[in-house]
NUBAPA-724443 format. One record per residue (C-alpha): residue in three letters; x, y, z. Coordinates in Angstrom, 1 decimal. Each point is the difference from the previous one (the first is absolute). Example, Ala and Ser with C-alpha at 12.3 -4.5 7.8 and 13.67 -1.06 7.14 Angstrom:
<nodes>
NODE setor     px     py     pz
NODE   ALA   12.3   -4.5    7.8
NODE   SER    1.4    3.4   -0.7
</nodes>
This chain:
<nodes>
NODE setor     px     py     pz
NODE   MET   -4.1   -2.0  -16.1
NODE   ALA   -0.7   -1.4   -3.1
NODE   ILE    3.3   -1.7   -1.4
NODE   THR   -0.7    0.3   -4.1
NODE   VAL    2.5   -1.4   -2.7
NODE   THR   -0.1    0.4   -3.4
NODE   GLY    2.1   -2.0   -2.6
NODE   LEU    2.9   -0.3    2.7
NODE   SER    3.1   -2.0   -2.5
NODE   LYS    3.2   -0.9    0.9
NODE   SER    2.7   -2.0   -1.5
NODE   PHE    3.4   -1.3    1.2
NODE   GLY    3.3   -0.2   -3.0
NODE   GLY   -2.6    0.3   -2.5
NODE   ARG   -2.7   -3.0    1.3
NODE   PRO   -3.4    1.7    1.1
NODE   VAL   -1.2   -1.3    3.5
NODE   LEU   -3.0    2.0    0.5
NODE   ARG   -2.5    1.0   -3.3
NODE   ASP   -1.9    2.8    0.2
NODE   PHE   -1.6   -0.8    3.2
NODE   SER   -2.7    1.8    1.3
NODE   ALA   -1.9   -0.9    3.0
NODE   ARG   -2.4    2.5    3.3
NODE   PHE    0.8   -0.8    3.4
NODE   GLU   -2.9    1.0    1.9
NODE   GLU    0.7    2.1    3.3
NODE   GLY    0.2   -3.2    2.5
NODE   SER   -0.5   -2.9   -1.8
NODE   VAL    1.9   -2.5   -0.4
NODE   SER    1.2   -1.0   -3.7
NODE   CYS    1.4   -3.7   -0.3
NODE   ILE    2.6   -0.3   -2.4
NODE   PHE    1.2   -3.0   -2.2
NODE   GLY    1.9   -1.6   -2.6
NODE   PRO    2.5   -2.1   -1.2
NODE   SER    3.8    1.0    0.7
NODE   GLY    1.2    2.7   -1.9
NODE   GLN   -2.7    2.2   -0.7
NODE   GLY    0.3    2.8    1.6
NODE   LYS   -2.2   -0.4    3.3
NODE   THR    3.7    0.4    2.2
NODE   THR    0.8    3.4   -2.8
NODE   LEU   -3.3    1.2    0.6
NODE   LEU    0.5    0.5    3.3
NODE   HIS    3.5    2.1   -0.3
NODE   LEU   -2.0    1.8   -2.4
NODE   LEU   -2.4    1.0    2.9
NODE   MET    3.1    0.9    2.5
NODE   GLU    1.6    1.7   -2.4
NODE   LEU    3.0   -1.9    0.4
NODE   LEU   -0.4   -0.7   -3.9
NODE   ALA   -0.8    2.9   -2.7
NODE   PRO   -2.3   -1.0   -2.6
NODE   ASP    0.4   -0.3   -4.0
NODE   GLY   -3.2    1.5   -0.5
NODE   GLY   -3.0    0.6    1.9
NODE   ALA   -1.3    1.4    2.9
NODE   ILE   -1.0   -0.1    3.6
NODE   GLU   -2.0    1.2    1.9
NODE   GLY   -1.5    0.8    3.8
NODE   ILE    3.1   -1.4    2.1
NODE   GLY    2.5    2.7    0.4
NODE   ASP   -0.9    1.1    2.8
NODE   GLN   -1.0   -3.1    1.5
NODE   ARG    2.2   -1.7    3.0
NODE   ILE    0.6   -3.3   -1.4
NODE   GLY    1.0   -3.4    1.5
NODE   ALA    1.8   -2.7   -1.7
NODE   VAL    1.2   -3.5    0.0
NODE   PHE    1.9   -0.9   -2.3
NODE   GLN    0.3   -3.1   -2.2
NODE   GLU    3.2   -0.4    2.3
NODE   ASP   -0.2    0.8    3.7
NODE   ARG    2.9    2.9    0.4
NODE   LEU    0.9   -0.4    3.3
NODE   CYS    3.4    0.8    1.9
NODE   GLU    1.2   -3.2    0.8
NODE   THR    1.9    0.7    2.8
NODE   LEU   -2.7    2.7    1.7
NODE   SER   -2.5   -1.8    3.0
NODE   VAL   -3.4   -0.3   -2.2
NODE   LEU   -1.4    2.9    2.5
NODE   ARG    2.6    2.3   -1.3
NODE   ASN   -0.9   -0.9   -3.4
NODE   ILE   -3.2    1.0    0.6
NODE   ARG    1.2    3.7    1.3
NODE   LEU    1.7    0.8   -2.6
NODE   VAL   -2.9    1.5   -2.1
NODE   CYS   -2.1    0.7    3.1
NODE   ARG   -1.0    3.7    0.7
NODE   LYS    2.7    0.7    3.0
NODE   GLY   -1.8   -0.3    3.3
NODE   VAL   -1.4   -3.1   -1.0
NODE   PRO    0.3   -2.2    3.5
NODE   ASP    1.2   -3.1    0.0
NODE   GLU   -2.7   -1.2    1.7
NODE   GLU   -2.4    0.7   -3.3
NODE   ILE    2.5   -1.6   -2.3
NODE   LEU   -0.3   -3.8    2.5
NODE   THR   -3.8    0.5   -0.3
NODE   HIS    0.3   -0.5   -4.0
NODE   LEU    2.7   -2.2    0.5
NODE   GLN   -3.1   -1.8    2.3
NODE   GLU   -2.9   -0.4   -2.3
NODE   VAL    2.7   -1.8   -2.3
NODE   GLY    1.2   -1.8    2.2
NODE   LEU    3.8    1.3    0.4
NODE   ARG    0.2    1.8    3.4
NODE   ASP    2.4   -3.0    1.0
NODE   SER    2.0    0.7   -2.9
NODE   ALA    0.2    3.8    0.2
NODE   TYR    3.6   -0.1    1.6
NODE   LYS    2.0   -2.7   -2.2
NODE   SER    1.6    1.5   -3.7
NODE   ALA   -2.3   -0.5   -2.5
NODE   GLY    2.6   -2.4   -1.7
NODE   GLU   -1.0   -2.7    2.8
NODE   LEU   -3.0    0.0   -1.4
NODE   SER   -2.3   -2.5   -2.5
NODE   GLY   -0.9    1.6   -3.2
NODE   GLY   -4.6   -0.1    0.9
NODE   MET    1.6    2.0    3.6
NODE   LYS    2.0    2.3   -2.7
NODE   ARG   -3.3    1.0   -1.8
NODE   ARG   -1.7    0.5    3.1
NODE   VAL    2.8    2.7    1.2
NODE   ALA   -0.5    1.5   -3.4
NODE   LEU   -3.3    0.2    0.0
NODE   VAL   -0.3    2.2    3.8
NODE   ARG    2.9    1.6   -1.9
NODE   ALA   -2.7    1.2   -2.5
NODE   VAL   -3.4    0.1    2.4
NODE   ILE    1.1    1.8    2.5
NODE   VAL    0.8    3.2   -1.6
NODE   ARG   -3.6    0.4   -0.7
NODE   PRO    0.1    0.0   -3.6
NODE   ASP   -2.5    1.6   -2.3
NODE   VAL    1.2   -2.8   -2.9
NODE   LEU    1.8   -3.2    0.5
NODE   LEU    1.0   -1.9   -2.2
NODE   LEU    1.4   -3.7    0.8
NODE   ASP    1.7   -1.9   -2.0
NODE   GLU    0.1   -3.7    0.9
NODE   PRO   -1.1    1.3    3.7
NODE   PHE   -1.1   -3.9    1.1
NODE   LYS    3.2   -2.5   -1.6
NODE   GLY    1.6   -2.3    2.4
NODE   MET   -3.5   -0.2    2.4
NODE   ASP   -1.9   -2.9    0.0
NODE   ALA   -4.1    0.9    0.6
NODE   ALA   -0.4    0.8    3.6
NODE   THR    3.2    3.0    0.2
NODE   LYS   -1.3    0.9   -3.6
NODE   ALA   -3.4    0.3    1.4
NODE   ASP    0.9    1.9    3.2
NODE   ALA    2.3    2.3   -2.4
NODE   ILE   -3.2    0.6   -1.6
NODE   GLY   -1.6    1.0    3.0
NODE   TYR    2.6    2.5    1.4
NODE   LEU   -0.5    1.5   -3.9
NODE   ARG   -3.3    0.4    0.1
NODE   ARG   -0.2    1.6    3.8
NODE   ARG    2.8    1.8   -0.2
NODE   ALA   -0.5    1.8   -3.7
NODE   PRO   -3.8   -0.3   -0.1
NODE   LYS   -0.2    3.3   -2.4
NODE   ALA    3.4   -0.3   -2.2
NODE   THR   -0.3   -0.6   -4.1
NODE   VAL    1.4   -3.4    0.1
NODE   LEU    2.2   -1.7   -3.5
NODE   LEU    1.2   -3.3    0.5
NODE   VAL    2.0   -2.0   -2.4
NODE   THR   -1.0   -3.7    1.0
NODE   HIS    0.5   -3.6   -1.4
NODE   ASP   -2.8   -1.3    2.3
NODE   ARG   -3.4    1.1   -1.6
NODE   GLU   -1.3   -0.8    4.0
NODE   ASP    1.4    3.8    1.0
NODE   ALA   -2.1    1.0   -1.7
NODE   GLY   -3.3   -1.1    1.9
NODE   GLN    1.7    0.2    3.0
NODE   LEU    1.0    3.4   -0.6
NODE   GLY   -3.5    0.8   -1.0
NODE   ALA    1.6    1.2   -4.1
NODE   ALA   -2.6    2.7   -1.9
NODE   GLN    2.0    0.1   -2.6
NODE   ILE    1.8   -3.3   -1.8
NODE   ILE    2.9    0.9   -2.1
NODE   GLU    1.5   -2.6   -2.8
NODE   LEU    3.5    0.9   -1.9
NODE   ASP    0.5   -2.7   -2.9
NODE   ALA    2.8    0.3   -2.7
</nodes>
């Protein structure tokens, strides 16, 4: 199902962050959202996830869909193992071996039993990515998911995304324009002042 956003607006403390934003995200497509810091990219994703309420406008088509998200922050439980961090979002009955297979695909199987606090920034991003993808989302909302990754690791992570979520509607917030091409973005959206 396509997601339609019409006239979306959000302010914080009287300061407009997102003004009268409209877009249509086609089912199964990849859209990349660019723009300087403070222009509402993360706010847009939070509105789509209903973590924030808009000041105005409407969002249609996302309500009943399963959402996977990589937040701007890793949002991992630092004292839990990588495996347990992923298990937190899994439906009941998902075997450890399935999680380990996902971790293998992003180069982290050997880190499965380490605490999240022991990982580098790029490793944490990959755990967050697995956590978003393993739920088999209809919609993937990704906020700078590849930060802290070198080129080879990022290519592997993008390959993982394309294999494991080939039919998901993807909205990617990024500052790296190469990400759009590597993910095969059908739509580029520029948010600016």
